[in-house]
C-alpha positions, 0 to 999 in steps of 0.5 A: 454371895462370898459370905455366905459361901465361906459360912457355910463351908466351915458350918459343913465342917461344924457339921462333921464335928457334930457328926463325929460327937454323935456317932461316938455318943451314941457308941458309948450310950448302947456299948453300955457306958451309960445313960449320960450319953445318950442325952449328948448324943441328942444334943449332937444331933442337933448342932449337926443338924442346924449347921446344914441350914447355912450350907442347905443355903448356899447350894440354893444360892449356886443352884437358883441362877443356873435350875430356877425356882424348884431348888428353893422348895427344895431347900425351905422344905429342908430347912423346915425338917432340920428344923424339926427334928433338932427342935425335937431332941432338944426337946426330948433331952429338956423332957419335953416329948418322950422318946417315941414322939422323937421318933416321930418328928424325926421320922418327918423331919429327916424326909425332906433332908432325904430329898435335898440330897436328891436335889444335891445329887441331882446338881452334882450329875445333872448340870454340874453345878456342884463336884459329881463327888457329892452326888455320889456321896449324896446318893450313898448317904440317902441309899444307905439311911434306907439300907440301914433302917431295913436292917435295923428291923432286922438285927442290932447286931454287928452287922447293923454296927458296920452298915452305921459306921460307913453311913458316918463315913459317907456322910463326913464324906458329902460334908467334907466335900460340899464344906470344902467346894462352898469354901472354894466357891468363896474364894473364887468369886472374891 
């Protein structure tokens, strides 16, 4: 268990690096720096997602003794969503699927990840298995994501960019807090 928690904590930190690279490259792509940055962004998104697998498993291991098997079902669905979305991003880069199809794989894949984030929020704000700040940040990720989705239907201007930057900060905060907690739990148990 100690190894899983520590590896998951480090993996959450890797996800933050992937997230930062993704944010920079998507800004470069949409900012007109060249088409090269689109596939780099897609790969950074895939790395970020794959790096979430260990944190999902670690949260499952921490929570299952207290909350039962439902967290296992949520975790399994989240991992399936991670795999679907990450594979879709890679298939887009190598030209197997088009952008429209990647929206489908990403759209379907992200839904169980959001459910997992809401489960994380419950675990943090309900039984207190995780620190409350992680719960609030997880809710912030889901809320900002929904808001940005609605906002993107209205504008692609500066307001959307500011909202997207805020989302990246909240995701990084959530991942950083989760990663630090998992690393700390791995030290406490040892």
